N, C-alpha and C positions, 0 to 999 in steps of 0.2 A: 220942663215939668218939675215942680218942687219936690225935694226929697221928703218922704214921710218916714224914713228909717228912724228907730229909736236909738239914741245914743247908747252905746255899750261901755261898761266900765270894765276895769280890771277883774271885778268879781265874776263877770260873765265869761271870762276865758277859761279854757280848759288846761290841765297841766301839760306843758309841752308846747302850748300855743304862743306864737310871737305876734305882736301887733305894734303899731306906732302909737305913741301918745298924741291925742288930738287936742286935748285941753285939760287943764287943772282947774277944778272947782269953778266950772263956767257959771253956776248960779250964784256964786259968791256966799255960799252957806258957811263956809269955814275959813276966813282968810289967813288966820294964823297957821292953820294946817297946811294950807296951799303954800305959804311962804316955806315952811318946814320941808314940804315934799321938794320943792325947787332946790332948796339947799342940799338935798340928798341926791340930786341929779335927775329927778323927774321933771322933764320939760318937753314942751311941744316938739314933735318930730323924732324923738329919741325911742329907739325900739326897746320894748320890754318883753321878758319871757316869763311865764309862769313855771316855776320849777317844782313846787310842792305846795299841797294844802294840808293843813293839820287834820287829822281825823276827828270825828264827832263835831261837825259844824264848820269845819274848814278855817278856823281862825287860830293862828295867823296864816298868811300866805307867803311863801318864798318867792320873791321876784328878782330876776336878774335885770338890772338897769345899767347899761354900760358895762364896765368891768367889776361892778359890785353886786353883791347878793343882799337884799334888804328884805327883812320880815315886816309885813304890813298887817295891820288889823283890817277887818273887812270894812269898817266905816271909813278908815282912811282910803283903802283901795277904792271905795265908791266915789270918792272925789276925782278919780283919775279916768276921764273918758278916753276910749282907744278906737282907732280905725283899723280894720283889717287890711 
């Protein structure tokens, strides 16, 4: 039976939640941003953890990827699909 699950992005994760990166910009909307995210260590199969969201809209988001903490804007975080 095919999966009807809607892909989740980092934006959908709660603070403290950990997930694995499933895809970076799968729709090809922002190829330059996808390259930059890969350069920062965001790659398929890598675990990410949401550390903190800024108040009043939650932009930016503090994300731990590997041994680094990266601040991402919500539009960039929306390019990263995750799997629980």
